[in-house]
C-alpha positions as semicolon CSV with decimal commas, in nm:
position;residue;x (nm);y (nm);z (nm)
1;M;-0,004;-0,021;-0,015
2;T;0,309;0,211;0,032
3;V;0,436;0,211;-0,349
4;P;0,109;0,388;-0,470
5;S;0,086;0,657;-0,208
6;T;0,403;0,713;-0,288
7;R;0,345;0,699;-0,624
8;L;0,083;0,957;-0,621
9;R;0,265;1,181;-0,424
10;A;0,538;1,179;-0,671
11;W;0,264;1,240;-0,909
12;L;0,138;1,541;-0,726
13;L;0,467;1,726;-0,704
14;C;0,543;1,682;-1,084
15;A;0,203;1,832;-1,131
16;L;0,273;2,108;-0,903
17;V;0,616;2,181;-1,071
18;S;0,486;2,147;-1,458
19;L;0,180;2,391;-1,375
20;A;0,417;2,664;-1,204
21;L;0,740;2,614;-1,541
22;L;0,402;2,636;-1,788
23;G;0,287;2,992;-1,588
24;G;0,466;3,190;-1,862
25;C;0,294;3,070;-2,148
26;A;-0,057;3,033;-1,997
27;S;-0,007;3,383;-1,845
28;T;-0,333;3,616;-1,844
29;G;-0,182;3,924;-1,714
30;N;-0,279;3,867;-1,300
31;P;0,041;3,878;-1,131
32;R;-0,134;3,665;-0,849
33;D;-0,275;3,390;-1,114
34;P;-0,089;3,351;-1,420
35;L;-0,202;2,993;-1,440
36;E;-0,564;3,118;-1,447
37;P;-0,616;2,934;-1,780
38;I;-0,558;2,608;-1,630
39;N;-0,694;2,701;-1,293
40;R;-1,007;2,772;-1,438
41;G;-1,047;2,455;-1,602
42;I;-0,997;2,250;-1,260
43;Y;-1,196;2,482;-1,088
44;H;-1,488;2,350;-1,316
45;F;-1,381;2,003;-1,258
46;N;-1,390;2,054;-0,899
47;D;-1,721;2,244;-0,904
48;G;-1,891;1,930;-1,129
49;V;-1,757;1,698;-0,843
50;D;-1,859;1,885;-0,552
51;N;-2,187;1,912;-0,707
52;L;-2,251;1,565;-0,835
53;I;-2,110;1,368;-0,519
54;V;-1,989;1,572;-0,255
55;K;-2,218;1,821;-0,198
56;P;-2,518;1,606;-0,191
57;A;-2,329;1,389;0,044
58;A;-2,268;1,662;0,280
59;E;-2,619;1,768;0,273
60;I;-2,761;1,390;0,367
61;Y;-2,469;1,370;0,642
62;R;-2,628;1,701;0,814
63;G;-2,979;1,599;0,776
64;V;-2,862;1,250;0,905
65;L;-2,680;1,359;1,218
66;P;-2,777;1,607;1,471
67;Q;-2,558;1,936;1,513
68;V;-2,448;1,801;1,884
69;V;-2,266;1,471;1,697
70;R;-2,170;1,729;1,434
71;T;-1,971;1,962;1,649
72;G;-1,844;1,626;1,793
73;V;-1,690;1,507;1,493
74;S;-1,568;1,882;1,446
75;N;-1,384;1,867;1,780
76;F;-1,211;1,554;1,741
77;F;-1,066;1,674;1,406
78;S;-0,948;2,013;1,580
79;N;-0,789;1,845;1,851
80;I;-0,564;1,627;1,602
81;S;-0,499;1,949;1,397
82;D;-0,344;2,102;1,739
83;V;-0,065;1,852;1,713
84;I;0,012;2,034;1,357
85;V;-0,068;2,366;1,464
86;A;0,141;2,322;1,778
87;L;0,471;2,213;1,556
88;N;0,441;2,507;1,366
89;N;0,404;2,780;1,633
90;L;0,707;2,615;1,760
91;L;0,900;2,616;1,406
92;Q;0,813;2,975;1,406
93;G;0,971;3,067;1,726
94;K;0,599;3,151;1,902
95;V;0,662;2,949;2,211
96;T;0,416;3,045;2,431
97;Q;0,129;2,965;2,143
98;A;0,301;2,628;2,136
99;V;0,268;2,561;2,466
100;S;-0,082;2,667;2,492
101;D;-0,154;2,434;2,192
102;V;-0,003;2,172;2,379
103;G;-0,203;2,227;2,681
104;R;-0,501;2,181;2,422
105;I;-0,397;1,864;2,340
106;V;-0,353;1,733;2,661
107;V;-0,684;1,871;2,798
108;N;-0,915;1,757;2,533
109;T;-0,776;1,428;2,470
110;T;-0,836;1,319;2,819
111;A;-1,082;1,566;3,014
112;G;-1,270;1,629;2,666
113;L;-1,272;1,197;2,560
114;L;-1,052;1,258;2,274
115;G;-1,125;1,574;2,155
116;V;-1,483;1,541;2,112
117;I;-1,593;1,776;2,359
118;D;-1,351;2,106;2,370
119;V;-1,280;2,190;2,748
120;A;-0,944;2,363;2,632
121;T;-1,155;2,681;2,539
122;E;-1,371;2,684;2,767
123;I;-1,072;2,710;3,023
124;G;-0,947;2,977;2,815
125;L;-0,662;2,820;2,599
126;E;-0,725;2,960;2,258
127;K;-0,759;2,763;1,929
128;H;-0,479;2,896;1,693
129;Q;-0,451;2,851;1,291
130;E;-0,100;2,738;1,194
131;D;-0,009;2,531;0,883
132;F;0,301;2,487;0,700
133;G;0,196;2,684;0,422
134;Q;0,204;2,973;0,728
135;T;0,576;2,901;0,842
136;L;0,717;2,907;0,520
137;G;0,557;3,263;0,431
138;Y;0,663;3,337;0,845
139;W;1,037;3,276;0,714
140;G;1,011;3,515;0,438
141;I;0,897;3,251;0,116
142;G;0,660;3,406;-0,090
143;D;0,326;3,297;-0,216
144;G;0,445;3,154;-0,541
145;P;0,147;3,120;-0,829
146;Y;-0,209;3,068;-0,737
147;L;-0,358;2,680;-0,776
148;V;-0,596;2,508;-0,784
149;I;-0,555;2,118;-0,683
150;P;-0,814;1,869;-0,813
151;F;-1,017;1,749;-0,602
152;L;-0,857;2,040;-0,285
153;G;-0,924;2,334;-0,404
154;P;-0,771;2,659;-0,422
155;S;-0,378;2,714;-0,300
156;T;-0,078;2,814;-0,373
157;L;0,244;2,691;-0,482
158;R;0,377;2,766;-0,119
159;D;0,060;2,658;0,019
160;A;0,109;2,344;-0,170
161;V;0,441;2,244;-0,077
162;G;0,329;2,311;0,273
163;L;0,018;2,038;0,242
164;V;0,288;1,762;0,187
165;G;0,437;1,866;0,572
166;D;0,072;1,855;0,696
167;W;0,004;1,546;0,576
168;K;0,332;1,436;0,698
169;T;0,279;1,532;1,061
170;S;-0,092;1,463;1,108
171;P;-0,172;1,166;1,324
172;I;-0,404;1,030;1,088
173;T;-0,126;0,964;0,821
174;Y;-0,014;0,712;1,081
175;V;-0,341;0,534;1,111
176;D;-0,313;0,139;1,070
177;P;-0,469;-0,030;0,891
178;T;-0,535;0,221;0,558
179;R;-0,873;0,112;0,540
180;D;-0,914;0,274;0,880
181;R;-0,719;0,607;0,785
182;N;-0,897;0,637;0,443
183;A;-1,229;0,628;0,688
184;L;-1,082;0,871;0,875
185;Y;-1,008;1,150;0,597
186;G;-1,283;1,061;0,444
187;L;-1,559;1,112;0,735
188;W;-1,309;1,490;0,781
189;F;-1,365;1,566;0,432
190;L;-1,726;1,507;0,493
191;N;-1,781;1,701;0,805
192;R;-1,590;1,999;0,642
193;R;-1,762;2,027;0,331
194;S;-2,075;2,006;0,530
195;E;-1,939;2,313;0,748
196;L;-1,944;2,508;0,406
197;L;-2,291;2,445;0,292
198;E;-2,397;2,787;0,379
199;T;-2,099;2,952;0,246
200;S;-2,139;2,782;-0,090
201;K;-2,481;2,959;-0,065
202;I;-2,332;3,295;-0,023
203;L;-2,069;3,216;-0,315
204;E;-2,371;3,144;-0,535
205;T;-2,547;3,467;-0,476
206;A;-2,295;3,714;-0,434
207;A;-2,032;3,649;-0,661
208;L;-2,012;3,834;-1,008
209;D;-1,731;3,588;-1,056
210;P;-1,717;3,267;-0,859
211;Y;-1,359;3,181;-0,950
212;E;-1,227;3,517;-0,902
213;F;-1,410;3,547;-0,554
214;V;-1,251;3,178;-0,435
215;R;-0,910;3,301;-0,541
216;D;-0,916;3,643;-0,419
217;A;-1,093;3,549;-0,087
218;Y;-0,849;3,240;-0,034
219;L;-0,556;3,472;-0,109
220;Q;-0,679;3,757;0,104
221;R;-0,711;3,514;0,413
222;R;-0,349;3,366;0,370
223;R;-0,194;3,666;0,380
224;N;-0,350;3,767;0,655
225;L;-0,350;3,430;0,865
226;V;0,071;3,461;0,776
227;H;0,093;3,780;0,928
228;D;-0,134;3,717;1,230
229;G;-0,411;3,940;1,123
230;N;-0,192;4,209;1,084
231;P;-0,051;4,200;0,693
232;P;0,164;4,509;0,591
233;P;0,020;4,743;0,327
234;E;0,060;4,627;-0,043
235;E;0,075;4,837;-0,359
236;N;-0,201;4,619;-0,503
237;D;-0,445;4,531;-0,284
238;I;-0,715;4,262;-0,342
239;E;-1,027;4,348;-0,404
240;I;-1,324;4,090;-0,396
241;K;-1,606;4,175;-0,621
242;I;-1,926;4,097;-0,553
243;K;-2,302;4,133;-0,704
244;P;-2,448;4,490;-0,680
245;K;-2,748;4,507;-0,439
246;P;-3,101;4,518;-0,636
247;D;-3,213;4,881;-0,677
248;A;-3,560;4,826;-0,494
249;S;-3,650;5,219;-0,692
250;K;-3,603;4,946;-1,006
251;K;-3,854;4,688;-0,846
252;A;-4,214;4,611;-1,090
253;A;-4,451;4,904;-0,987
254;P;-4,794;5,026;-1,140
255;F;-4,802;5,141;-1,466
256;A;-5,091;5,312;-1,622
257;V;-5,123;5,431;-1,967
258;F;-5,302;5,793;-2,052
259;A;-5,322;6,020;-2,352
260;D;-5,257;6,378;-2,412
261;E;-5,512;6,516;-2,670
262;N;-5,287;6,833;-2,712
263;S;-5,012;6,691;-2,828
264;G;-5,144;6,352;-2,942
265;V;-4,872;6,152;-2,760
266;G;-4,999;5,838;-2,544
267;S;-4,758;5,728;-2,227
268;I;-4,707;5,429;-2,041
269;I;-4,600;5,573;-1,694
270;V;-4,413;5,321;-1,460
271;S;-4,409;5,440;-1,099
272;G;-4,426;5,367;-0,716
273;E;-4,633;5,687;-0,709
274;P;-5,029;5,680;-0,745
275;L;-5,153;5,815;-1,018
276;T;-5,310;6,164;-1,035
277;P;-5,627;6,296;-1,120
278;A;-5,520;6,417;-1,441
279;Q;-5,358;6,098;-1,520
280;L;-5,671;5,899;-1,457
281;E;-5,869;6,123;-1,675
282;S;-5,662;6,050;-1,927
283;L;-5,653;5,698;-1,875
284;E;-6,020;5,694;-1,903
285;R;-6,034;5,876;-2,232
286;A;-5,719;5,620;-2,392
287;A;-5,990;5,395;-2,306
288;S;-6,308;5,513;-2,441
289;S;-6,114;5,622;-2,807
290;Q;-6,216;5,424;-3,113
291;T;-5,955;5,123;-3,225
292;P;-5,576;5,308;-3,245
293;Q;-5,319;5,219;-3,486
294;P;-5,028;5,022;-3,464
295;A;-4,773;5,218;-3,300
296;I;-4,509;5,371;-3,508
297;R;-4,237;5,487;-3,270
298;E;-4,107;5,394;-2,970
299;Q;-3,916;5,587;-2,716
300;R;-3,783;5,534;-2,389
301;A;-3,663;5,773;-2,115
302;E;-3,593;5,758;-1,752
303;A;-3,605;6,026;-1,475
304;A;-3,352;6,234;-1,376
305;P;-3,185;6,024;-1,093
306;E;-3,210;6,295;-0,813
307;T;-3,602;6,226;-0,761
308;A;-3,692;6,026;-0,478
309;A;-3,876;5,747;-0,705
310;R;-3,768;5,668;-1,040
311;T;-3,998;5,675;-1,323
312;R;-3,946;5,504;-1,645
313;V;-4,157;5,637;-1,936
314;V;-4,205;5,491;-2,225
315;R;-4,380;5,676;-2,468
316;V;-4,592;5,545;-2,799
317;W;-4,784;5,784;-3,100
318;L;-5,114;5,718;-3,050
319;P;-5,415;5,873;-3,237
320;T;-5,655;6,059;-3,019
321;T;-5,989;6,144;-3,036
322;T;-6,196;6,458;-2,920
323;R;-6,520;6,462;-2,833
């Protein structure tokens, strides 16, 4: 079982190096994402797999298991990840935080029943977020090109290398037999996806371009984590683009048709305001008129933006009759 695993890791590493080398010819002008065409293809592949398999499984998981069980599962894997966090805090020279992380592991593994109950947080031992990608960034190694990894999602070249370190130091990696280890990884992945169901809904409704939204949000978050929440100013700050909120003044509103017999012009007024008596009178005249000729011209106009209620006017030439 070791040989296929070694080959898989070697293949992933070669793929990442190849993607990095292809960056020059695939560049679209975004310095953070020189591999955008390739990344977009992988993103859409991942999205298809997620919609077809992973998301439905996560919804079933969330629907079957009560919240208290899912919280226990999340706490269990969080306790395991504290091993990686403690090691990386130590590698970054944050000794106090590393000691706190070790304390969390001891308390949650014993009093918290293998981490199912987060006792450490209740007694004031703060949960930290550190990994090997952050450690590399802490010591000055740049992000490298943005990457989308098959099945795993957004990353960078630096963070992809960091994933290997996280994998090698995770206690789950050394669980034997292999089927138990794979079951644990599968449960972690499914539980994690169930936690992100609401986030995916926000992505679908708020993002102008979901790919760019995920990329920019990931890069911004990683930069914030590397600098412990206080990143230095950057020349080209990441701007996350979201869909503009709908303008309430442009919602469907009552409309009416009326005719001005002096000018011979009929108008359709779309407005949120009630019709005036003059407009109602004109509407009655138009309704009692003879059969109109086909409209020969249509002109659209919009009221001045400074008006409180926007009014859209569509003018149509209609015959009018005088009595």
